[in-house]
N, C-alpha and C positions, 0 to 999 in steps of 0.2 A: 396936521401934525399929531393931534390927539387921537385920530383914527389909527394912525400908524402905530402909536404906542399901545393902543387897545388891541389891535390885531397881533402885535408882538406878544403881549401878555396872554392872549387866548391861545396862541400857538405854543407858547412856553408851557402853559398849564396842561394843554392836551398832550404835549410831549412827555411831561412828568407823569401824568396819569397813565399813559400807555406804557411807558418803560418802567414805572415803579409798581404798577398794579397788574396790568393786563398780561405782560410778558411773564413775570414770575408765576402768576396763577396758571397760565397755559403750560409752563414747564412743569409745575407741580402736578397738574392733571395728567400730563403725558407720563410722568414717573409713576403715578398711582396706577394708571392703566397698564403699564408694563409689568408692575408688580402683581396686579391681579391676574394677568395672563400667565405669568410664571407660576403663580399659586394654583391656577386651574390646571395647567399642564402637570404639575406635581401631583395634584389630586387624581387626575386621570391615570397617570402611571401607577400610583399607589393602588388605585382600584383595580387596574388591570393585573398588577402583581398579586393582589389578594385573591382575585378570581382564579388565576392560574395556580396559586398555592392551594386553594381549597379544592380545585379540580384534581390536582395531582394527589392530594391527601385522600380524596374519595376513591380514586383509582387504586391507591395503595391498600386502603382498607378493604376494598372489594376483592383485591387479589389475595390478601392474606387472611381474609375471613373464612372460617370453616364453612363447609356446605351442610353442616348438621342442622337439626331443627332449631328454630329460634328459642331463646330462653324466655320462659314465661315469667311474668312479673310476680313478685311476692306481695301478698296483701296481709295487712295486720288487722285482726279482729279486735274490736274494742266494745266495751259495754258502757252504757251511760249510767252514771251514779246519780240517783235522785236523793235529794236531801229531804228530810222529814220536817 
């Protein structure tokens, strides 16, 4: 009779551990994994949109840029001031 009570308690505790700890954790992991996949997809689409936007902007600047000689940079001369 004592063995039967002990087996019943062990089965009850295993049931409680499985359904109070293991199942919620596995559901949480599944939810986190889905959120990560959604964020990765959003990042991929944002990167693809940014790449196409920069490519079209470069094409527009190439089309509208004049074919004249490039503008040379201006340099500023400066003198060092030495203290006595």
